[in-house]
C-alpha positions in Angstrom: -15.7 -10.1 6.6 -12.3 -8.3 6.9 -11.4 -5.3 4.8 -9.6 -6.0 1.5 -6.2 -4.6 1.0 -5.5 -4.1 -2.7 -1.8 -4.8 -2.9 0.9 -5.3 -5.6 2.2 -8.9 -6.1 5.2 -8.2 -3.8 3.3 -9.4 -0.7 6.5 -11.0 0.6 8.3 -7.6 0.5 8.4 -5.7 3.8 10.7 -3.1 2.4 10.6 0.3 4.3 9.2 2.9 2.0 7.2 0.5 -0.2 3.7 1.9 -0.3 1.8 -1.4 -0.1 4.1 -2.7 2.7 3.7 0.5 4.7 -0.1 0.3 4.7 0.0 -3.4 5.4 2.2 -2.8 8.4 -0.1 -0.1 9.7 -3.1 -2.5 9.4 -1.1 -5.2 11.2 -0.1 -2.8 14.0 -3.7 -1.5 14.4 -5.0 -5.1 14.7 -7.3 -4.7 11.6 -8.1 -7.9 9.9 -7.6 -7.8 6.1 -7.6 -10.0 3.1 -5.0 -9.3 0.4 -6.2 -8.8 -3.2 -3.1 -8.9 -5.5 -2.7 -6.7 -8.6 0.1 -6.7 -11.1 3.2 -4.9 -10.1 4.2 -3.8 -13.5 2.0 -2.8 -16.4 -0.5 -0.5 -14.6 -2.8 -0.9 -17.6 -3.2 -4.5 -16.6 -4.9 -3.4 -13.3 -8.3 -3.5 -15.0 -10.2 -4.8 -11.9 -8.6 -2.1 -9.7 -9.5 0.6 -12.3 -13.1 -0.5 -12.3 -13.2 -0.6 -8.5 -11.4 2.7 -7.7 -11.4 4.7 -10.9 -7.6 4.7 -10.9 -4.7 2.2 -11.2 -2.7 3.2 -8.2 -1.9 0.9 -5.2 -2.5 0.4 -2.4 -6.2 0.8 -1.9 -8.5 -0.5 0.9 -12.0 -1.8 0.3 -14.1 -1.5 3.5 -16.7 -4.0 4.6 -19.5 -1.8 3.2 -17.9 -1.7 -0.3 -16.5 1.8 0.1 -13.0 2.1 -1.4 -10.4 4.2 0.3 -7.4 5.4 -1.7 -4.9 8.2 -0.9 -1.1 8.5 -0.9 0.2 5.7 1.3 1.6 8.1 3.9 -1.9 9.6 4.3 -3.5 6.1 4.5 -1.0 5.1 7.2 -1.7 8.2 9.2 -5.4 7.6 9.1 -5.0 4.0 10.1 -2.7 4.9 13.0 -5.2 7.6 14.1 -7.9 4.9 14.4 -10.0 6.6 11.7 -10.0 4.1 8.9 -13.7 3.4 9.3 -14.7 7.0 9.9 -16.7 8.7 7.2 -14.7 11.2 5.2 
């Protein structure tokens, strides 16, 4: 089962600087298979499922195969993915 990328609804957007798009691009470049789980772009209070999963309402987040959820600022997430350490324990 691939990891799950919790992403805003703008999955078509590949705008440089967009947090979700940056993490998605890093996963693509690293060859990591993922499934996108969409969450509302606006109305962070509507991200109930994300809040329950991560304890916060911020995107993006990555849910690993073992159910562990990884969430940091997108630039830190990108750096970790590019370093090949996504699956390393913290």
